[in-house]
N, C-alpha and C positions, 0 to 999 in steps of 0.2 A: 248406862249401857255403853259398851265398847263400840267405837266407830269402825267403819269399813277400813280406814287407813290403819287404825291401831290393830285391828284383827289381822290384816294383811302383814303388818310388820311382825306381829307375834308368830304367825305361821312361818314367815321368812326366817326368823331366828331359830325356831324349832327345826325347820328343814335343814338349816345350816349346821345344826348341832349333831346331825347324823341320823335324824329320824326320816330317812329316805323311803320312798314308796316303790321305786323301780318302774313306775308307770306314771303317765301324766294324768292329773286329776283337775277337773274344773268344778269349783263350787259356785253354782248359780244361785245367788241370794235373793231370788224372786223380786227383781226390780230394783234392788239396792246395790247392784253391781255384781262383779264376779271376782273370784280369786283363782288364779291358774297356778298349779303347782307342778313343776317339772324338775325333779331332783331338788337341788338347793335353790333353783330359780323360782321365785314366787312373785307374780305380778297381778295386776288388775286387768290384763289384756284378755279380751274375749276370743280365745283361740280354741281350736279343736283339741280334744283330750281323749285318752283311752277310756276314762270314766267321767261322766258328768253326774253331779249330785245337785238336785234341786232342793233347797232348804232355806228357811228364813235365817237371817243373821242371829236372831234371838234363839232359835232352836239349835243352831250350830254351836253357840256358846253353851247352851244347856247340855248338848251331847258331850262337849269337852269336859264339863263339870260332872258328868254322869248323873245329871238330874233328869235326863230324857233317855229312855231306852231306845236303841236304834231299831229294834224289831217293832216296837210299838209305834215309833215315828213312821215306819214304812206302812204298817197296817192301817194307820189312821190318815194316811195321805199327807202327813206333815213333811215327809221326805220322800223323794222319788229318785230312782237310779237308772242310768242308761244301760247298765250291764250288771245285773244282780250277781252273777257268778264271779266276775272280777271284783266287785265290791266285797263279797264275802271272803275272797282270797286275800284281799288287802286290809280287811277289817282290823286286825291287830295293829298294823302300822299306822292306819288312819286314826285309830283311837289314840295311840301314843302321840301322834302329831297334834291332834286336837287338845289332848290333856295338857301338853306342854305349852300350847298357845293361849290357854285361858287362865 
């Protein structure tokens, strides 16, 4: 399984390659740390963001590999969002970023 440091680095590389979101996103990995994405800047700093996604590291990787459906993850409580409307508007960019990172 990929570590937090490896996942952060992969997301950093994907964000630097142009898979920008236009908003800040914080991935809260349920006690395993956070990944904060602000344009091409990707850190493990726990800072405020336009959108916070609560998800396990394992499920985040599964989302990127398309092994876990985002709607199913929401409906079963495996993923929670601070702003559903913003998340849906960013969904294509977020999916691209995750796919490039795994």
